[in-house]
C-alpha positions, -999 to +999 in steps of 0.1 A: -634-404-484-664-393-462-680-360-460-675-368-423-636-371-427-632-339-449-648-316-425-631-331-395-596-322-419-609-288-424-616-281-386-578-297-383-565-272-408-581-242-398-571-248-357-532-249-371-534-217-390-549-201-363-520-217-341-493-207-360-509-169-360-512-170-328-473-180-322-465-148-350-484-127-333-467-133-295-436-131-315-440-100-328-453-086-293-423-099-274-400-079-302-422-047-296-421-052-261-379-056-258-378-027-284-398-007-260-377-015-231-343-007-246-357+025-264-368+037-229-333+030-213-320+062-199-291+071-219-256+076-199-247+112-193-211+126-204-186+122-178-157+138-172-130+111-148-101+127-135-074+115-108-053+140-084-029+137-058-020+159-028+013+163-009+020+182+026+054+188+037+055+184+076+082+182+099+088+151+117+082+142+156+093+110+160+125+093+149+127+051+144+160+034+151+168-001+138+201-014+149+213-051+155+246-070+153+254-101+143+276-131+153+290-162+138+306-194+157+314-230+149+281-242+164+247-223+165+251-221+208+282-205+203+272-180+180+240-172+198+259-169+230+284-144+220+251-126+205+234-121+233+261-111+252+271-077+229+234-076+226+228-072+264+254-046+264+238-025+231+204-025+254+223-017+285+240+016+265+205+026+247+186+027+278+215+045+297+204+073+276+171+074+292+153+052+268+126+032+284+124-006+280+087+002+262+101+017+232+128-012+225+114-037+199+128-069+188+119-067+151+144-099+140+157-127+157+176-152+134+196-183+134+210-197+103+240-216+086+268-204+071+273-228+041+296-228+007+302-253-014+334-275-014+346-283-050+369-311-034+343-326-019+317-315-048+291-310-019+281-279+004+293-279+037+288-261+069+314-237+085+293-225+113+264-208+123+253-171+117+227-148+143+213-119+140+189-099+164+177-065+152+156-039+178+142-010+168+142+020+194+116+043+190+118+080+206+099+114+200+132+134+209+143+132+176+178+147+191+185+111+206+184+093+172+220+105+168+237+095+200+212+062+203+231+046+171+262+059+187+258+038+219+250+011+198+278+009+176+300+013+209+286-017+225+291-038+201+265-035+171+278-036+138+245-032+118+220-001+118+194-013+092+171+015+094+162+052+105+128+064+100+116+102+108+077+099+109+046+114+122+031+104+161-004+115+145-004+120+108-041+127+106-043+162+104-016+165+074-038+140+056-068+160+059-049+186+042-034+160+016-072+150+008-085+188+003-061+193-019-061+165-040-099+166-043-093+209-052-071+194-080-094+173-092-125+200-095-100+223-109-088+199-135-124+188-143-135+223-146-109+232-170-115+203-192-152+211-193-151+247-203-125+237-232-151+213-244-177+238-242-196+229-208-192+231-174-195+206-144-230+200-134-223+173-100-198+153-088-208+114-097-180+093-078-150+098-056-124+071-046-099+078-018-067+059-019-047+046+008-026+078+021+014+073+012+036+068+046+070+083+044+092+055+037+128+043+061+159+063+056+180+033+055+216+033+068+243+009+068+271+006+094+287-030+093+315-016+109+324-013+144+326+024+158+352+033+180+345+051+212+360+085+205+347+082+169+330+112+157+289+111+161+270+097+139+251+133+120+214+127+115+193+153+104+157+146+103+143+173+074+110+174+066+087+144+054+055+137+024+024+126+037+004+121+003-031+111-007-044+101-045-081+105-055-099+091-088-132+115-093-162+113-118-180+144-128-210+149-149-206+174-179-227+192-190-229+214-225-236+253-222-268+261-234 
């Protein structure tokens, strides 16, 4: 090997060593930066998570009554004609109580086949058709709820699918329930913090769940009521407006 070739080989080896050293130095520097970035991340402060609920009992000031009529016939047209006749009489009786047409809404109108399985023919056969028509009556005079049911049943209704006492404006009761829920959450957080040897420093997060509306009171009356029958006993009682919250509080140890 000539002297020129030997010098070139030495220079190549020197450059390769310098390149490897640069790579190692870069890796070390990158690791140091990563370590520094990790150590620089702020630690999450101790927290207390609390869920609570507020309930407010209020007297309802609105009633919603759902009444309807079911009819059957050999054909759909026959069942519908009979249903329309009875429903017309029912609506007239309700309006005679002073209920405006705007207070009455059709909730459901349904036509369906009445089917049965024929053991002899080994198949499903249609015995006729059933028509159902349900209307809702809304009144702010709670004392009208019973007479509405009585008038409907006496005029041909054979179903009372629901009676719901509710509020025209639940906002005030909702605000009271929300304040109650938050106060309860703070009280629980304070107790937990004290038991853990510290105190609540600040509120970090609060989530308010949609308030729960009172459920309808269901009633069923499948048989026609005699004209001289006793009036339907109705009592509105009270209803509940409820709100639940979930909260997070920062915990601070006592000094």
